[in-house]
N, CA, C and O atoms as a GROMACS GRO file, in nm:
protein
  256
    1MET      N    1   1.800  -0.002  -0.386
    1MET     CA    2   1.673   0.012  -0.317
    1MET      C    3   1.651  -0.114  -0.233
    1MET      O    4   1.669  -0.226  -0.280
    2THR      N    5   1.612  -0.093  -0.110
    2THR     CA    6   1.584  -0.205  -0.022
    2THR      C    7   1.438  -0.249  -0.036
    2THR      O    8   1.356  -0.180  -0.097
    3LEU      N    9   1.408  -0.365   0.019
    3LEU     CA   10   1.271  -0.415   0.017
    3LEU      C   11   1.178  -0.319   0.090
    3LEU      O   12   1.067  -0.294   0.045
    4ASP      N   13   1.224  -0.263   0.204
    4ASP     CA   14   1.143  -0.166   0.277
    4ASP      C   15   1.114  -0.043   0.193
    4ASP      O   16   1.002   0.008   0.193
    5ASP      N   17   1.215   0.005   0.121
    5ASP     CA   18   1.196   0.121   0.033
    5ASP      C   19   1.093   0.090  -0.076
    5ASP      O   20   1.008   0.173  -0.106
    6ALA      N   21   1.102  -0.028  -0.133
    6ALA     CA   22   1.008  -0.067  -0.239
    6ALA      C   23   0.867  -0.074  -0.184
    6ALA      O   24   0.773  -0.026  -0.248
    7ARG      N   25   0.850  -0.132  -0.066
    7ARG     CA   26   0.717  -0.140  -0.005
    7ARG      C   27   0.660  -0.001   0.021
    7ARG      O   28   0.544   0.025  -0.009
    8LYS      N   29   0.743   0.088   0.077
    8LYS     CA   30   0.697   0.224   0.103
    8LYS      C   31   0.653   0.293  -0.026
    8LYS      O   32   0.552   0.364  -0.027
    9ARG      N   33   0.727   0.273  -0.132
    9ARG     CA   34   0.692   0.334  -0.260
    9ARG      C   35   0.562   0.278  -0.315
    9ARG      O   36   0.482   0.352  -0.373
   10LEU      N   37   0.540   0.149  -0.298
   10LEU     CA   38   0.414   0.089  -0.344
   10LEU      C   39   0.295   0.139  -0.264
   10LEU      O   40   0.190   0.168  -0.321
   11PHE      N   41   0.311   0.150  -0.132
   11PHE     CA   42   0.204   0.207  -0.050
   11PHE      C   43   0.177   0.351  -0.094
   11PHE      O   44   0.061   0.390  -0.113
   12ALA      N   45   0.282   0.429  -0.110
   12ALA     CA   46   0.265   0.569  -0.150
   12ALA      C   47   0.198   0.580  -0.286
   12ALA      O   48   0.112   0.667  -0.306
   13TYR      N   49   0.234   0.495  -0.378
   13TYR     CA   50   0.173   0.495  -0.512
   13TYR      C   51   0.023   0.470  -0.502
   13TYR      O   52  -0.057   0.543  -0.561
   14ALA      N   53  -0.015   0.366  -0.427
   14ALA     CA   54  -0.157   0.332  -0.413
   14ALA      C   55  -0.234   0.446  -0.346
   14ALA      O   56  -0.344   0.481  -0.390
   15VAL      N   57  -0.177   0.503  -0.241
   15VAL     CA   58  -0.244   0.612  -0.170
   15VAL      C   59  -0.256   0.734  -0.260
   15VAL      O   60  -0.358   0.804  -0.258
   16ASP      N   61  -0.153   0.762  -0.338
   16ASP     CA   62  -0.158   0.876  -0.430
   16ASP      C   63  -0.269   0.859  -0.533
   16ASP      O   64  -0.334   0.957  -0.570
   17ARG      N   65  -0.291   0.737  -0.579
   17ARG     CA   66  -0.393   0.712  -0.681
   17ARG      C   67  -0.534   0.704  -0.625
   17ARG      O   68  -0.629   0.750  -0.688
   18LEU      N   69  -0.548   0.646  -0.506
   18LEU     CA   70  -0.682   0.617  -0.454
   18LEU      C   71  -0.719   0.690  -0.326
   18LEU      O   72  -0.837   0.700  -0.292
   19GLY      N   73  -0.621   0.742  -0.255
   19GLY     CA   74  -0.646   0.806  -0.126
   19GLY      C   75  -0.634   0.706  -0.012
   19GLY      O   76  -0.652   0.585  -0.030
   20THR      N   77  -0.605   0.758   0.104
   20THR     CA   78  -0.581   0.674   0.222
   20THR      C   79  -0.702   0.589   0.259
   20THR      O   80  -0.688   0.469   0.284
   21GLN      N   81  -0.818   0.649   0.262
   21GLN     CA   82  -0.938   0.575   0.304
   21GLN      C   83  -0.966   0.456   0.212
   21GLN      O   84  -0.995   0.346   0.260
   22GLU      N   85  -0.957   0.477   0.082
   22GLU     CA   86  -0.986   0.370  -0.013
   22GLU      C   87  -0.882   0.259  -0.007
   22GLU      O   88  -0.917   0.140  -0.012
   23VAL      N   89  -0.755   0.296   0.004
   23VAL     CA   90  -0.650   0.193   0.012
   23VAL      C   91  -0.667   0.113   0.141
   23VAL      O   92  -0.655  -0.009   0.140
   24ALA      N   93  -0.692   0.181   0.251
   24ALA     CA   94  -0.713   0.111   0.379
   24ALA      C   95  -0.830   0.014   0.367
   24ALA      O   96  -0.823  -0.099   0.414
   25LYS      N   97  -0.936   0.058   0.304
   25LYS     CA   98  -1.054  -0.028   0.285
   25LYS      C   99  -1.018  -0.150   0.201
   25LYS      O  100  -1.053  -0.263   0.236
   26ARG      N  101  -0.949  -0.128   0.091
   26ARG     CA  102  -0.914  -0.239   0.002
   26ARG      C  103  -0.815  -0.336   0.065
   26ARG      O  104  -0.815  -0.455   0.033
   27LEU      N  105  -0.730  -0.285   0.155
   27LEU     CA  106  -0.634  -0.371   0.223
   27LEU      C  107  -0.688  -0.426   0.355
   27LEU      O  108  -0.618  -0.498   0.426
   28ASP      N  109  -0.812  -0.392   0.386
   28ASP     CA  110  -0.879  -0.438   0.508
   28ASP      C  111  -0.797  -0.403   0.632
   28ASP      O  112  -0.764  -0.488   0.714
   29THR      N  113  -0.766  -0.273   0.642
   29THR     CA  114  -0.687  -0.225   0.756
   29THR      C  115  -0.735  -0.086   0.793
   29THR      O  116  -0.826  -0.031   0.731
   30SER      N  117  -0.673  -0.029   0.893
   30SER     CA  118  -0.709   0.106   0.938
   30SER      C  119  -0.616   0.209   0.874
   30SER      O  120  -0.502   0.178   0.840
   31PRO      N  121  -0.665   0.332   0.856
   31PRO     CA  122  -0.579   0.438   0.803
   31PRO      C  123  -0.452   0.462   0.888
   31PRO      O  124  -0.346   0.485   0.830
   32PRO      N  125  -0.459   0.457   1.022
   32PRO     CA  126  -0.334   0.474   1.098
   32PRO      C  127  -0.230   0.365   1.071
   32PRO      O  128  -0.111   0.393   1.065
   33SER      N  129  -0.276   0.240   1.055
   33SER     CA  130  -0.182   0.133   1.021
   33SER      C  131  -0.121   0.158   0.884
   33SER      O  132   0.000   0.143   0.866
   34LEU      N  133  -0.204   0.195   0.790
   34LEU     CA  134  -0.156   0.224   0.655
   34LEU      C  135  -0.053   0.336   0.658
   34LEU      O  136   0.049   0.329   0.590
   35ASP      N  137  -0.080   0.439   0.735
   35ASP     CA  138   0.014   0.552   0.747
   35ASP      C  139   0.148   0.505   0.804
   35ASP      O  140   0.253   0.546   0.755
   36ALA      N  141   0.144   0.421   0.905
   36ALA     CA  142   0.268   0.371   0.966
   36ALA      C  143   0.348   0.288   0.865
   36ALA      O  144   0.470   0.299   0.859
   37TRP      N  145   0.279   0.206   0.786
   37TRP     CA  146   0.349   0.126   0.686
   37TRP      C  147   0.406   0.212   0.576
   37TRP      O  148   0.516   0.187   0.528
   38THR      N  149   0.331   0.315   0.535
   38THR     CA  150   0.378   0.404   0.428
   38THR      C  151   0.504   0.479   0.471
   38THR      O  152   0.593   0.503   0.389
   39LYS      N  153   0.510   0.515   0.597
   39LYS     CA  154   0.627   0.586   0.650
   39LYS      C  155   0.741   0.493   0.689
   39LYS      O  156   0.852   0.539   0.717
   40GLY      N  157   0.714   0.362   0.690
   40GLY     CA  158   0.818   0.267   0.729
   40GLY      C  159   0.834   0.254   0.880
   40GLY      O  160   0.933   0.198   0.928
   41ALA      N  161   0.736   0.306   0.955
   41ALA     CA  162   0.743   0.300   1.101
   41ALA      C  163   0.702   0.165   1.156
   41ALA      O  164   0.727   0.134   1.273
   42ALA      N  165   0.637   0.083   1.072
   42ALA     CA  166   0.594  -0.051   1.112
   42ALA      C  167   0.598  -0.141   0.989
   42ALA      O  168   0.591  -0.094   0.876
   43GLN      N  169   0.608  -0.270   1.014
   43GLN     CA  170   0.610  -0.368   0.905
   43GLN      C  171   0.470  -0.423   0.883
   43GLN      O  172   0.405  -0.467   0.978
   44PRO      N  173   0.422  -0.422   0.761
   44PRO     CA  174   0.289  -0.477   0.733
   44PRO      C  175   0.293  -0.630   0.736
   44PRO      O  176   0.396  -0.691   0.707
   45PRO      N  177   0.179  -0.691   0.771
   45PRO     CA  178   0.172  -0.837   0.763
   45PRO      C  179   0.181  -0.884   0.617
   45PRO      O  180   0.151  -0.808   0.524
   46THR      N  181   0.221  -1.007   0.598
   46THR     CA  182   0.237  -1.063   0.464
   46THR      C  183   0.108  -1.053   0.383
   46THR      O  184   0.113  -1.024   0.264
   47ARG      N  185  -0.007  -1.077   0.446
   47ARG     CA  186  -0.134  -1.072   0.373
   47ARG      C  187  -0.157  -0.933   0.314
   47ARG      O  188  -0.214  -0.920   0.206
   48VAL      N  189  -0.113  -0.829   0.385
   48VAL     CA  190  -0.130  -0.692   0.336
   48VAL      C  191  -0.035  -0.666   0.220
   48VAL      O  192  -0.074  -0.601   0.122
   49VAL      N  193   0.086  -0.714   0.229
   49VAL     CA  194   0.182  -0.695   0.120
   49VAL      C  195   0.131  -0.763  -0.007
   49VAL      O  196   0.143  -0.708  -0.116
   50MET      N  197   0.075  -0.882   0.007
   50MET     CA  198   0.020  -0.952  -0.109
   50MET      C  199  -0.100  -0.877  -0.167
   50MET      O  200  -0.113  -0.866  -0.289
   51ALA      N  201  -0.186  -0.827  -0.081
   51ALA     CA  202  -0.302  -0.749  -0.127
   51ALA      C  203  -0.255  -0.620  -0.193
   51ALA      O  204  -0.315  -0.576  -0.292
   52LEU      N  205  -0.150  -0.559  -0.140
   52LEU     CA  206  -0.094  -0.437  -0.199
   52LEU      C  207  -0.041  -0.466  -0.339
   52LEU      O  208  -0.062  -0.387  -0.431
   53ALA      N  209   0.028  -0.577  -0.355
   53ALA     CA  210   0.080  -0.614  -0.487
   53ALA      C  211  -0.034  -0.630  -0.586
   53ALA      O  212  -0.025  -0.583  -0.700
   54ASP      N  213  -0.142  -0.695  -0.544
   54ASP     CA  214  -0.259  -0.711  -0.632
   54ASP      C  215  -0.320  -0.575  -0.667
   54ASP      O  216  -0.357  -0.550  -0.781
   55LEU      N  217  -0.330  -0.488  -0.567
   55LEU     CA  218  -0.389  -0.356  -0.589
   55LEU      C  219  -0.306  -0.274  -0.686
   55LEU      O  220  -0.360  -0.212  -0.778
   56VAL      N  221  -0.174  -0.272  -0.668
   56VAL     CA  222  -0.088  -0.197  -0.758
   56VAL      C  223  -0.095  -0.255  -0.899
   56VAL      O  224  -0.095  -0.180  -0.997
   57TYR      N  225  -0.102  -0.385  -0.910
   57TYR     CA  226  -0.118  -0.449  -1.042
   57TYR      C  227  -0.246  -0.402  -1.108
   57TYR      O  228  -0.246  -0.367  -1.227
   58GLU      N  229  -0.355  -0.402  -1.034
   58GLU     CA  230  -0.484  -0.355  -1.088
   58GLU      C  231  -0.474  -0.210  -1.135
   58GLU      O  232  -0.522  -0.175  -1.243
   59LEU      N  233  -0.411  -0.126  -1.053
   59LEU     CA  234  -0.396   0.015  -1.090
   59LEU      C  235  -0.313   0.032  -1.217
   59LEU      O  236  -0.348   0.112  -1.303
   60GLN      N  237  -0.205  -0.044  -1.228
   60GLN     CA  238  -0.120  -0.036  -1.346
   60GLN      C  239  -0.194  -0.086  -1.470
   60GLN      O  240  -0.182  -0.029  -1.579
   61LYS      N  241  -0.268  -0.193  -1.453
   61LYS     CA  242  -0.344  -0.252  -1.563
   61LYS      C  243  -0.450  -0.154  -1.615
   61LYS      O  244  -0.480  -0.149  -1.734
   62ALA      N  245  -0.508  -0.076  -1.521
   62ALA     CA  246  -0.610   0.021  -1.557
   62ALA      C  247  -0.551   0.152  -1.608
   62ALA      O  248  -0.624   0.246  -1.642
   63GLY      N  249  -0.418   0.158  -1.613
   63GLY     CA  250  -0.353   0.279  -1.661
   63GLY      C  251  -0.330   0.382  -1.555
   63GLY      O  252  -0.306   0.500  -1.584
   64GLY      N  253  -0.336   0.338  -1.426
   64GLY     CA  254  -0.320   0.431  -1.314
   64GLY      C  255  -0.180   0.460  -1.285
   64GLY      O  256  -0.150   0.537  -1.194
   0.00000   0.00000   0.00000
């Protein structure tokens, strides 16, 4: 698995649990940007990747 594949899976996991609108809100971005990152059509900024890691951690901790 590549780093890009892992990122796409983490975005997809968060969106599956919370929905596009909520994930975009929590990552302080737009739904179209989130969609592009989830599909691998664009690279997210580092701040978003770090926020995504925190979000996925929170979801896992909560049993999501």
